[in-house]
Backbone bond lengths (Angstrom), bond angles and torsions (degrees), N, CA, C in turn:
res aa  C-N    CA-C-N  psi(-1)  N-CA   C-N-CA  omega(-1)  CA-C   N-CA-C  phi
1 M - - - 1.447 - - 1.525 111.39 -
2 S 1.321 117.09 -31.66 1.461 119.77 -179.54 1.533 110.82 -68.10
3 V 1.328 116.88 -26.66 1.465 119.83 177.21 1.526 110.05 -67.31
4 M 1.315 117.65 -37.75 1.465 121.55 178.15 1.533 110.80 -62.61
5 I 1.307 116.85 -41.48 1.466 120.76 178.86 1.527 109.91 -64.85
6 L 1.315 116.55 -41.25 1.464 120.90 178.23 1.530 110.75 -63.41
7 L 1.328 117.33 -42.29 1.459 121.01 179.11 1.530 112.01 -65.75
8 V 1.309 117.12 -38.53 1.464 120.78 178.10 1.522 110.02 -65.20
9 I 1.308 117.66 -43.44 1.460 121.83 178.98 1.524 110.54 -63.12
10 C 1.331 116.76 -44.16 1.466 120.20 178.66 1.521 111.74 -63.39
11 S 1.320 117.31 -40.98 1.460 119.62 -179.66 1.526 111.40 -67.78
12 I 1.322 116.99 -35.39 1.468 119.95 176.55 1.527 110.22 -66.73
13 L 1.325 117.53 -39.24 1.468 120.70 177.78 1.526 111.21 -65.41
14 V 1.321 117.77 -41.53 1.468 120.99 178.66 1.525 110.25 -65.70
15 A 1.325 117.48 -44.01 1.462 121.13 178.36 1.523 110.32 -62.38
16 G 1.311 117.94 -39.83 1.461 121.32 176.73 1.521 111.66 -64.09
17 G 1.323 116.89 -38.00 1.461 120.58 176.64 1.517 111.98 -63.21
18 F 1.342 116.04 -42.49 1.457 119.35 177.25 1.531 111.25 -65.78
19 L 1.310 117.24 -36.38 1.457 120.68 177.57 1.529 110.88 -64.68
20 V 1.318 117.43 -43.03 1.459 121.41 178.48 1.528 110.07 -64.13
21 A 1.338 117.49 -42.16 1.467 120.56 178.79 1.524 110.79 -63.81
22 F 1.333 117.47 -40.19 1.463 120.99 178.57 1.519 110.80 -64.68
23 L 1.313 117.36 -44.92 1.467 120.44 179.62 1.522 111.06 -64.95
24 F 1.321 117.32 -38.19 1.460 121.37 177.45 1.527 110.53 -63.43
25 A 1.338 117.36 -42.88 1.461 120.83 179.03 1.521 111.55 -67.70
26 T 1.323 116.93 -36.70 1.454 120.39 179.52 1.529 111.00 -67.88
27 K 1.324 117.37 -42.43 1.466 120.57 178.56 1.522 111.36 -67.97
28 G 1.319 116.94 -29.08 1.462 121.38 -179.62 1.512 113.63 -79.16
29 G 1.329 118.41 -5.03 1.453 121.14 177.70 1.521 113.93 87.87
30 Q 1.297 117.88 18.58 1.465 121.97 -178.33 1.520 111.89 -62.27
31 Y 1.312 118.03 -32.52 1.462 121.65 -174.05 1.526 112.49 -108.91
32 D 1.318 118.24 21.53 1.463 120.93 -177.72 1.526 112.33 -71.38
33 D 1.322 117.47 -45.42 1.455 121.55 -174.82 1.524 109.52 -107.21
34 L 1.328 116.57 101.68 1.464 120.79 -178.24 1.525 112.52 -98.27
35 G 1.339 118.64 -10.04 1.455 120.50 -175.48 1.521 114.75 -94.37
36 T 1.323 117.49 -34.61 1.456 120.83 -173.84 1.533 114.55 -75.09
37 P 1.323 121.53 -44.03 1.460 120.06 -174.50 1.534 115.77 -56.83
38 P 1.333 120.88 -38.07 1.474 117.98 179.79 1.524 113.58 -67.04
39 V 1.336 118.25 -27.21 1.457 120.02 -177.95 1.520 112.78 -103.43
40 R 1.315 118.02 -0.51 1.461 121.22 -178.42 1.517 111.71 -61.88
41 M 1.315 118.03 -34.86 1.464 120.46 -178.14 1.528 112.34 -71.37
42 L 1.328 117.69 -12.81 1.454 120.82 -179.58 1.525 112.53 -82.10
43 F 1.324 117.65 -18.87 1.457 121.82 -178.86 1.523 110.04 -94.72
44 E 1.333 116.06 146.63 1.456 119.61 178.37 1.522 109.69 -77.72
45 D 1.311 114.58 147.73 1.456 120.90 -177.44 1.522 109.13 -93.46
46 D 1.333 117.77 119.22 1.459 121.72 -179.53 1.520 111.65 -67.86
47 V 1.313 117.77 -31.02 1.459 121.27 -179.51 1.528 109.69 -65.77
48 A 1.308 117.95 -40.96 1.464 120.85 179.76 1.516 110.76 -65.74
49 K 1.318 118.14 -36.21 1.460 121.31 178.26 1.527 110.92 -66.48
50 S 1.333 117.03 -42.92 1.463 119.50 -178.34 1.526 111.64 -69.05
51 N 1.332 119.15 -31.03 1.458 121.74 177.64 1.514 111.76 -72.97
52 D 1.321 118.78 -29.29 1.467 122.12 179.45 1.527 111.26 -72.16
53 N 1.317 117.77 -28.98 1.455 121.37 -176.82 1.521 112.95 -79.17
54 Q 1.294 118.41 -14.19 1.470 120.59 -176.06 1.462 112.73 -80.28
């Protein structure tokens, strides 16, 4: 039975860690722009073109 208590405590600590990481990413602006990243690969990169010409 003591193993079950240990597992519950560990799972709560892991879940809390994920919650802290999510809140940190949200405050840092990780999820601000949801529209651009899926279509970014469709546009050509000007930096890659300028490096090829050198």
